[in-house]
C-alpha positions in Angstrom: 16.2 50.8 -2.1 12.7 50.5 -0.8 11.4 49.5 -4.2 14.0 46.7 -4.5 13.1 45.3 -1.1 9.4 45.4 -2.0 10.0 43.8 -5.3 12.1 41.0 -3.7 9.5 40.3 -1.0 6.7 40.3 -3.6 8.6 37.9 -5.9 9.3 35.6 -3.0 5.7 35.5 -2.0 4.6 34.9 -5.5 7.0 32.0 -6.0 6.2 30.3 -2.7 2.4 30.6 -3.3 2.7 29.1 -6.8 4.7 26.2 -5.4 2.1 25.4 -2.8 -0.6 25.3 -5.5 1.1 22.4 -7.3 1.8 19.9 -4.5 3.8 16.7 -5.3 1.7 14.1 -7.1 0.6 11.2 -4.9 2.7 8.1 -5.1 1.6 5.3 -7.5 -0.7 2.6 -6.0 0.9 -0.7 -5.0 -0.6 -4.0 -6.2 0.1 -7.3 -4.5 -0.7 -10.1 -6.9 -1.2 -13.8 -7.0 -1.1 -14.6 -3.3 -3.7 -16.3 -1.2 -5.6 -13.6 0.6 -6.7 -14.3 4.2 -8.5 -11.0 4.9 -9.3 -11.4 8.6 -13.1 -11.2 8.1 -13.7 -15.0 8.5 -14.4 -15.5 4.8 -12.6 -18.4 3.1 -9.1 -17.7 1.7 -9.0 -16.2 -1.8 -6.4 -17.8 -4.0 -4.8 -15.8 -6.8 -5.9 -12.5 -5.2 -5.0 -8.9 -5.7 -4.6 -6.3 -3.0 -4.3 -2.6 -4.1 -3.0 0.0 -1.7 -3.2 3.8 -2.2 -2.1 6.4 0.3 -1.6 3.8 3.0 -5.1 2.3 2.7 -6.6 -0.8 1.2 -8.6 0.1 -1.9 -9.1 -3.4 -3.3 -8.8 -6.9 -1.7 -10.4 -9.5 -4.0 -9.8 -12.2 -6.5 -7.6 -11.1 -9.4 -9.9 -12.8 -11.9 -11.4 -10.0 -14.0 -9.8 -7.2 -12.0 -7.8 -4.6 -14.0 -4.7 -3.5 -12.1 -4.0 0.2 -12.5 -1.3 0.8 -15.2 0.9 2.9 -12.9 0.8 0.4 -10.0 4.0 -0.8 -8.5 3.5 -4.6 -8.6 4.7 -7.2 -6.0 4.5 -10.9 -7.0 3.0 -12.8 -4.0 2.5 -16.1 -5.9 2.9 -19.0 -3.5 2.6 -16.7 -0.4 -0.3 -15.9 1.9 -1.4 -12.2 2.4 -2.6 -11.6 5.9 -3.4 -8.6 8.1 -1.0 -7.6 10.9 -2.6 -7.8 14.3 -5.3 -9.6 16.1 -8.7 -8.5 14.7 -7.3 -6.6 11.8 -8.9 -6.9 8.4 -7.8 -6.4 4.8 -10.8 -4.6 3.4 -11.7 -1.4 1.7 -10.5 1.6 3.7 -8.5 -0.3 6.3 -4.9 0.6 7.0 -2.5 -1.3 4.7 -0.7 -3.2 7.4 0.0 -6.7 6.1 2.3 -9.7 6.0 3.4 -11.9 3.1 4.1 -15.3 4.6 5.0 -18.7 3.3 2.8 -21.0 5.4 -1.0 -21.0 5.8 -1.6 -19.3 9.1 -5.0 -21.0 9.5 -3.2 -24.3 9.6 0.0 -23.2 11.3 -0.2 -19.9 13.3 3.5 -20.0 13.8 3.9 -19.0 10.2 3.1 -15.5 11.3 6.3 -15.3 13.3 8.5 -15.1 10.2 6.9 -13.1 7.4 8.7 -12.8 4.1 7.7 -9.2 3.8 6.0 -6.6 6.0 3.9 -3.6 4.9 3.0 -0.9 7.4 0.6 2.0 6.4 1.2 1.1 2.7 5.0 1.1 2.7 7.2 -2.0 2.6 9.5 -2.1 5.5 12.0 -3.8 3.2 11.7 -1.3 0.4 14.7 -2.6 -1.4 12.8 -5.8 -2.3 10.4 -5.3 -5.2 
């Protein structure tokens, strides 16, 4: 009886330790393509931009010209929209939290456009995840 308990506990410990050695793979990056990027840094807007998000952080925010999007990226078409950071003083630059709006109007010309975003991303996740 003792041997059976020891064997069961040993097998359980072995299986649980093996499971923790292979954690779930990270989610694929998200790529937001074709929108006009207003990054919050004061630089001029960037038309036809690409923003890539990994693990809730911005890893790329630039012109899409010449940039190769990762093959496994989940793509969002932002053509005709503006990509802006959420919050006063926020920036869409490398390492920043991926908190952003996709909006229809240019917020530099009409700040009220920020009041009704088409989509919202918080820490790298779309709040309306059913829209791709």
